C-alpha positions as CSV (number, residue, x, y, z in Angstrom):
1,M,128.5,159.4,34.9
2,P,128.2,158.6,38.7
3,S,130.7,156.3,40.3
4,T,130.0,153.3,42.3
5,S,129.9,155.4,45.4
6,G,127.0,157.3,44.2
7,T,128.8,160.5,43.5
8,T,130.1,162.1,40.3
9,P,133.8,161.3,39.7
10,G,135.9,164.2,41.0
11,K,133.2,165.6,43.2
12,L,133.1,165.1,47.0
13,P,130.2,163.3,48.6
14,F,127.5,165.5,50.1
15,V,128.3,164.2,53.6
16,V,131.7,165.9,53.5
17,W,130.0,169.3,53.1
18,V,127.5,168.5,55.9
19,L,130.4,167.7,58.2
20,A,132.2,170.9,57.1
21,A,129.1,172.8,58.2
22,G,129.6,171.3,61.7
23,T,133.2,172.4,61.8
24,F,132.0,175.9,60.7
25,L,129.8,176.1,63.8
26,M,132.4,174.9,66.1
27,G,135.1,177.1,64.6
28,T,132.7,180.1,65.1
29,T,132.2,179.3,68.8
30,E,135.9,179.0,69.4
31,F,136.9,182.4,67.9
32,V,133.7,184.5,68.4
33,I,134.5,185.1,72.1
34,A,137.3,187.5,71.0
35,G,134.7,189.8,69.4
36,L,132.3,189.5,72.4
37,L,134.7,190.3,75.3
38,P,133.2,193.7,76.2
39,E,129.7,192.3,76.2
40,L,130.8,189.3,78.2
41,S,132.7,191.4,80.7
42,T,129.7,193.6,81.4
43,G,127.1,190.9,81.3
44,L,128.9,188.6,83.7
45,G,130.4,191.2,85.9
46,V,134.0,190.3,85.4
47,S,137.1,192.1,84.0
48,T,138.0,191.8,80.3
49,S,141.1,189.7,81.2
50,Q,138.8,187.3,83.1
51,A,136.4,187.1,80.2
52,G,139.4,186.2,78.1
53,L,139.7,183.0,80.1
54,L,136.7,181.7,78.2
55,I,139.1,181.5,75.1
56,T,141.8,179.8,77.2
57,A,139.3,177.3,78.7
58,F,138.1,176.2,75.2
59,A,141.7,175.8,73.9
60,I,142.6,173.6,76.9
61,G,139.5,171.6,76.5
62,M,140.3,171.0,72.9
63,I,143.9,170.0,73.6
64,I,143.0,167.5,76.3
65,G,139.5,166.6,75.2
66,A,140.1,165.7,71.5
67,P,142.2,162.5,72.2
68,T,140.3,161.7,75.4
69,M,136.8,161.9,73.8
70,A,138.1,160.0,70.7
71,L,139.1,157.1,72.9
72,A,136.0,157.3,75.1
73,T,133.7,157.0,72.0
74,L,135.9,154.6,70.1
75,R,133.4,151.7,70.2
76,L,130.3,153.8,69.6
77,P,128.9,154.0,66.1
78,Q,130.3,157.0,64.3
79,R,126.9,158.5,63.4
80,R,125.8,158.3,67.0
81,T,129.0,159.9,68.2
82,L,128.6,162.8,65.8
83,I,124.9,163.4,66.8
84,L,125.8,163.2,70.6
85,A,128.6,165.6,70.1
86,L,126.4,168.2,68.4
87,A,123.7,167.6,71.0
88,V,126.1,168.3,73.9
89,F,127.5,171.2,72.0
90,S,124.0,172.7,71.6
91,L,123.1,172.0,75.3
92,G,126.4,173.7,76.4
93,H,125.4,176.9,74.6
94,V,121.9,176.8,76.1
95,V,123.3,176.5,79.6
96,A,125.8,179.3,79.0
97,A,123.1,181.6,77.5
98,L,120.8,181.1,80.5
99,S,123.4,181.5,83.1
100,T,124.5,184.7,84.9
101,S,127.4,183.0,86.6
102,F,130.9,183.3,85.0
103,T,131.9,180.0,86.6
104,V,129.0,178.2,84.9
105,V,129.7,179.8,81.6
106,L,133.4,178.8,81.9
107,A,132.4,175.2,82.7
108,A,130.0,175.2,79.7
109,R,132.9,176.3,77.5
110,V,135.0,173.3,78.6
111,V,132.1,171.0,77.9
112,T,131.5,172.4,74.5
113,A,135.2,172.0,73.8
114,L,135.1,168.3,74.7
115,A,132.1,167.9,72.3
116,T,134.0,169.8,69.6
117,G,137.0,167.5,70.0
118,A,134.8,164.4,69.7
119,F,133.1,165.8,66.6
120,W,136.3,166.8,64.8
121,S,138.2,163.5,65.6
122,V,135.4,161.4,64.2
123,G,134.3,163.8,61.5
124,F,137.6,163.8,59.8
125,V,137.6,160.0,59.8
126,V,134.1,159.8,58.3
127,A,134.9,162.5,55.7
128,T,138.0,160.8,54.4
129,A,136.3,157.4,54.3
130,A,133.4,158.8,52.3
131,A,135.8,160.6,49.9
132,G,138.1,157.6,49.3
133,P,141.9,157.6,49.2
134,E,142.1,159.6,46.0
135,R,140.1,162.5,47.4
136,A,141.0,162.2,51.1
137,T,143.2,165.3,51.1
138,R,140.5,167.4,49.3
139,A,137.9,166.2,51.9
140,T,140.3,167.2,54.7
141,G,140.7,170.6,53.1
142,V,136.9,171.1,52.9
143,M,136.6,170.1,56.6
144,I,139.3,172.6,57.6
145,G,137.8,175.1,55.2
146,G,134.7,175.1,57.4
147,L,136.9,176.2,60.3
148,T,138.5,179.0,58.3
149,L,135.2,180.1,56.9
150,A,134.1,180.6,60.5
151,N,136.8,183.4,60.6
152,V,135.5,185.0,57.4
153,V,131.7,184.8,58.1
154,G,130.8,183.3,61.5
155,V,133.0,185.4,63.8
156,P,132.2,188.8,62.2
157,I,128.4,188.0,62.2
158,G,128.6,186.8,65.8
159,S,130.5,189.9,66.9
160,F,128.0,192.2,65.0
161,A,125.0,190.3,66.5
162,G,126.6,190.6,70.0
163,Q,126.7,194.4,69.7
164,F,122.9,194.6,69.2
165,A,121.5,191.5,71.0
166,G,124.1,191.1,73.7
167,W,126.5,188.1,74.0
168,R,123.7,185.7,74.6
169,G,122.3,186.2,71.1
170,P,125.2,184.4,69.3
171,F,125.1,181.7,71.9
172,W,121.4,181.0,71.3
173,A,122.0,181.1,67.5
174,L,124.8,178.5,67.8
175,A,122.6,176.3,70.0
176,V,119.8,176.2,67.4
177,L,122.1,175.8,64.4
178,S,124.0,172.9,66.0
179,A,120.8,171.2,66.8
180,L,119.8,171.4,63.2
181,A,123.2,170.1,62.2
182,A,122.6,167.1,64.3
183,V,119.4,166.4,62.4
184,F,121.3,166.6,59.1
185,I,124.0,164.3,60.4
186,G,121.4,161.7,61.3
187,R,120.0,162.0,57.8
188,F,123.1,161.8,55.7
189,I,125.6,159.7,57.6
190,P,125.2,156.1,56.6
191,A,124.0,153.7,59.4
192,Q,126.2,150.8,58.2
193,E,129.3,151.3,60.3
194,Q,132.0,148.8,61.1
195,R,133.4,149.7,64.5
196,A,133.2,146.3,66.2
197,T,136.8,145.5,65.2
198,V,138.2,148.7,66.7
199,S,140.6,148.2,69.6
200,L,142.6,150.5,71.9
201,R,145.7,148.5,71.1
202,A,145.3,149.2,67.4
203,E,144.9,152.9,68.0
204,F,147.9,153.2,70.3
205,S,150.0,151.1,67.9
206,A,149.7,153.9,65.3
207,L,151.5,156.1,67.7
208,R,154.7,154.1,67.1
209,Q,154.9,155.6,63.6
210,G,157.8,158.1,63.5
211,R,156.4,159.7,60.4
212,L,153.1,160.3,62.3
213,W,154.9,162.5,64.8
214,L,156.7,164.3,62.1
215,A,153.3,165.2,60.5
216,L,151.9,166.3,63.9
217,S,155.0,168.4,64.6
218,A,154.5,170.1,61.2
219,A,150.8,170.8,62.1
220,M,151.8,172.3,65.5
221,L,154.6,174.5,64.1
222,I,152.8,176.0,61.1
223,M,149.9,177.0,63.3
224,G,152.2,178.3,66.0
225,G,154.0,180.5,63.4
226,V,150.8,181.9,61.9
227,L,148.9,182.4,65.1
228,A,151.9,184.0,66.9
229,T,151.6,186.8,64.4
230,Y,147.8,186.8,64.0
231,S,147.1,186.9,67.7
232,Y,148.7,190.4,67.9
233,V,148.0,191.6,64.4
234,T,145.5,194.3,65.6
235,P,148.1,196.5,67.4
236,L,150.5,195.9,64.5
237,L,147.9,197.2,62.1
238,T,146.7,200.2,64.1
239,D,149.9,201.4,65.8
240,R,152.5,200.5,63.1
241,A,150.6,200.5,59.8
242,G,148.3,203.3,60.7
243,I,145.0,201.5,59.9
244,P,142.0,202.9,61.7
245,A,140.6,200.6,64.3
246,S,137.2,200.6,62.5
247,A,138.9,199.2,59.4
248,V,140.8,196.4,61.2
249,P,137.8,193.9,60.9
250,F,138.1,194.2,57.1
251,V,141.8,193.3,57.2
252,L,140.9,190.3,59.4
253,I,138.3,189.2,56.8
254,A,141.1,189.4,54.3
255,F,143.1,187.0,56.5
256,G,140.1,184.6,56.6
257,L,139.7,184.7,52.8
258,G,143.4,183.9,52.5
259,A,143.1,181.0,54.9
260,L,140.1,179.7,53.1
261,G,142.0,179.9,49.8
262,G,144.9,178.2,51.4
263,T,143.0,175.2,52.6
264,T,141.4,174.8,49.2
265,T,144.8,175.0,47.5
266,G,146.4,172.6,49.9
267,G,143.5,170.2,49.5
268,R,143.9,170.1,45.7
269,L,147.6,170.3,45.2
270,G,148.4,168.1,48.2
271,E,146.7,165.1,46.6
272,R,149.4,164.6,44.0
273,R,152.5,166.4,45.4
274,P,152.1,166.5,49.2
275,M,155.7,167.2,50.1
276,A,156.4,169.7,47.3
277,T,153.2,171.6,48.4
278,T,153.8,171.7,52.1
279,I,157.5,172.6,51.9
280,T,156.9,175.4,49.4
281,A,154.0,176.7,51.5
282,A,155.9,176.6,54.8
283,A,158.9,178.4,53.2
284,A,156.5,181.0,51.7
285,T,154.9,181.5,55.1
286,A,158.2,182.1,56.8
287,L,159.1,184.7,54.1
288,V,155.7,186.5,54.4
289,L,156.0,186.7,58.2
290,F,159.6,188.0,57.9
291,L,158.5,190.7,55.4
292,M,155.9,191.9,57.9
293,I,158.8,193.3,60.0
294,P,160.0,195.9,57.5
295,L,156.9,196.3,55.4
296,S,154.1,196.6,58.0
297,T,154.6,200.4,58.2
298,N,152.4,200.8,55.1
299,A,148.6,200.1,55.3
300,V,148.4,198.5,51.8
301,T,151.5,196.2,52.1
302,A,150.4,195.2,55.7
303,T,147.0,194.2,54.4
304,V,148.4,192.2,51.5
305,L,150.8,190.4,53.8
306,V,148.0,189.5,56.3
307,F,146.1,188.0,53.3
308,L,149.2,186.1,52.2
309,M,149.9,184.9,55.7
310,G,146.5,183.1,55.7
311,L,146.9,181.9,52.2
312,T,150.4,180.3,52.6
313,G,150.1,179.2,56.2
314,F,146.8,177.3,55.8
315,T,147.9,175.5,52.7
316,V,149.9,173.2,54.9
317,N,147.1,172.2,57.2
318,P,144.9,169.8,55.1
319,V,148.0,168.1,53.7
320,V,149.7,167.2,57.0
321,T,146.3,166.2,58.5
322,S,145.7,163.8,55.6
323,L,149.3,162.5,55.9
324,A,148.9,161.9,59.6
325,M,145.7,159.8,59.0
326,R,147.5,157.9,56.2
327,F,150.3,156.9,58.6
328,A,147.7,155.8,61.1
329,G,146.6,153.0,58.8
330,D,143.7,151.1,60.3
331,A,143.6,153.2,63.5
332,P,142.9,156.8,62.5
333,T,140.5,158.1,65.2
334,L,143.1,158.8,67.9
335,T,145.4,160.3,65.3
336,S,142.7,162.6,64.0
337,A,142.2,163.8,67.6
338,L,145.9,164.3,68.2
339,T,146.0,166.4,65.0
340,T,143.4,168.6,66.5
341,S,145.4,168.8,69.7
342,A,148.6,169.6,67.8
343,F,146.9,172.6,66.1
344,N,145.7,173.9,69.4
345,V,149.1,173.4,71.1
346,G,150.5,175.5,68.2
347,V,147.9,178.2,68.8
348,A,148.5,178.3,72.5
349,G,152.3,178.1,72.4
350,G,152.7,180.5,69.5
351,S,150.5,183.2,71.0
352,F,152.1,182.8,74.4
353,V,155.7,183.3,73.1
354,A,154.6,186.1,70.8
355,G,153.0,187.9,73.8
356,A,156.3,187.7,75.7
357,A,158.1,189.1,72.6
358,L,155.6,191.9,72.4
359,D,156.4,193.0,75.9
360,S,160.1,192.9,75.2
361,S,162.3,195.5,73.4
362,L,161.2,194.1,70.1
363,G,157.8,195.6,70.6
364,L,155.3,195.3,67.7
365,T,157.9,193.5,65.5
366,G,158.3,190.7,68.1
367,P,155.2,188.6,67.2
368,P,156.1,188.4,63.4
369,L,159.7,187.6,64.3
370,V,158.6,184.8,66.5
371,G,156.2,183.6,63.8
372,T,159.0,183.7,61.2
373,V,161.2,181.5,63.3
374,V,158.5,179.0,64.2
375,A,157.2,178.8,60.6
376,A,160.8,178.2,59.4
377,L,161.1,175.3,61.9
378,T,158.2,173.7,60.2
379,L,160.5,172.8,57.3
380,L,162.5,170.4,59.5
381,P,159.8,167.8,60.0
382,L,158.6,168.3,56.4
383,I,162.0,167.7,54.9
384,A,162.4,164.7,57.1
385,L,159.1,163.3,55.8
386,A,160.3,164.0,52.2
387,V,163.5,162.1,52.9
388,H,161.8,159.1,54.5
389,G,158.9,159.0,52.1
390,T,155.2,159.4,52.7
391,S,154.0,156.1,51.3
392,G,151.9,154.2,53.8
393,S,148.8,152.3,54.3
394,S,146.1,153.4,52.0
395,R,143.5,151.8,54.2
396,I,142.9,155.2,55.8
397,V,139.6,154.4,57.4
398,A,138.4,151.3,55.6
399,Q,138.0,149.3,58.7
400,R,135.7,152.0,60.2
401,T,133.4,153.1,57.6
402,A,134.0,151.3,54.4
403,P,131.8,152.6,51.6
404,A,129.3,150.2,50.2
405,H,131.1,149.9,46.9
406,A,134.3,149.1,48.7
407,L,132.7,146.2,50.5
408,T,131.0,144.9,47.4
409,D,134.1,145.2,45.3
410,V,136.1,142.8,47.4
411,P,134.0,139.7,46.6
412,E,133.8,140.7,43.0
413,Q,137.5,141.0,42.7
414,T,137.9,137.7,44.5
415,R,135.5,136.0,42.1
416,S,137.4,137.5,39.1
417,R,140.7,136.2,40.4
418,R,139.3,132.8,41.0
419,S,137.7,132.7,37.5
420,A,140.9,133.8,35.9
421,S,142.8,131.2,37.8
422,R,140.5,128.4,36.7
423,E,140.6,129.5,33.1
424,N,144.4,129.8,32.9
425,G,145.0,126.6,34.9
426,A,148.2,128.1,36.1
427,T,147.7,129.6,39.5
428,D,151.2,129.1,40.7
429,H,152.7,130.6,37.6
430,A,150.4,133.7,37.9
431,G,151.3,134.1,41.6
432,S,155.0,133.9,40.8
433,R,154.7,136.4,38.1
434,A,152.8,138.8,40.4
435,R,155.5,138.5,43.0
436,R,158.1,139.3,40.4
437,Q,156.2,142.4,39.4
438,Q,155.5,143.6,43.0
439,P,158.9,145.4,43.6
440,A,158.4,147.4,40.4
441,R,154.9,148.5,41.5
442,H,156.2,149.5,45.0
443,A,159.1,151.5,43.4
444,R,156.7,153.4,41.1
445,A,154.4,154.1,44.1
446,A,157.3,155.3,46.2
447,R,158.5,157.7,43.4
448,Q,155.0,159.2,43.2
449,D,154.7,159.7,47.0
450,L,158.1,161.4,47.2
451,S,157.0,163.9,44.6
């Protein structure tokens, strides 16, 4: 039987899947460059290391652009923001595909990163609002799942297409698909949006939450640990595990499948037991990365460990993202953007330190050792959250995009309370009794959140 939101109970609204498709496209454009470096180097007349700056430029654009664009579009209707972000994203790829200048392509990458930051920061808010508090973590998992699915499907297809059609082919495909996504967003995102009450002061007030920074720290560290190892997994597989270079893409697909499974698992288990799920997954990630040091000399065990690295590491992501937005209360947009930045800081920092370890005496075991340490450090903010509790405002995004049933339920509940008050003729007594019961309800809620 459909719920008042128009969806079957237990199922996510269709708009969440539409937004996940957008994150899929943007995740593909972020990572596909790694598979197109030879074609980009030849086509633009630059060295491979210079072509690699296109990856760095996008990451920096995401780190800086996500919170900046979130604040810049704060008072715009959310549907319009999402459509504009996809339009700019599409235009950026058109400009890059038409250009023969490396500088222009580099600038286009920065612009598309800014658009990606705007889309993600607003998209997560819209998705969790549409799903409701009970399914917010699942909706976050689906959104991040679009990103991880890009590693499984988008990046291999883009790299394969680049070998036959040149690097411009994938850029044209992303431009067309993102334009189509903008049409779907305009069709399925509700027009009734409540952003008039949004204020910069409210957004920055959320940053005073200590638990928010604990959640962001966990997001940064878990991604830093996983990406420290993943960034240099190819030489580990070929030179240490003895896997042929032609078979490495299949191992990377295994990582993507593990990451997809991890986001799904985290999205489901994290709804009821957020801290138990994240602490267990972070500890398992550190163990898997540590086992890579002695067991990566065998092709089979190395492949299994790469799969488990994605499975355990990405289980944490949807839960800490959902917790961060919960702690933001009525001001989640800037927090959502900062979560995106935190993930990218982890990616940049983890890969940088792992690269230095690779050049040290540790050699190929350096990156997994760095990943082990960083993933283990994730336990510190997670344990601190468990100690302080995760209960917070359940008004995740109600002020921004309150569903129609949420808006209509309020008057109905008010009328019910008034009617009950008139019938009983004892308003004061009922209020006193409710106040006496309130501590017990808070105690029960706190025990559930701590689990």
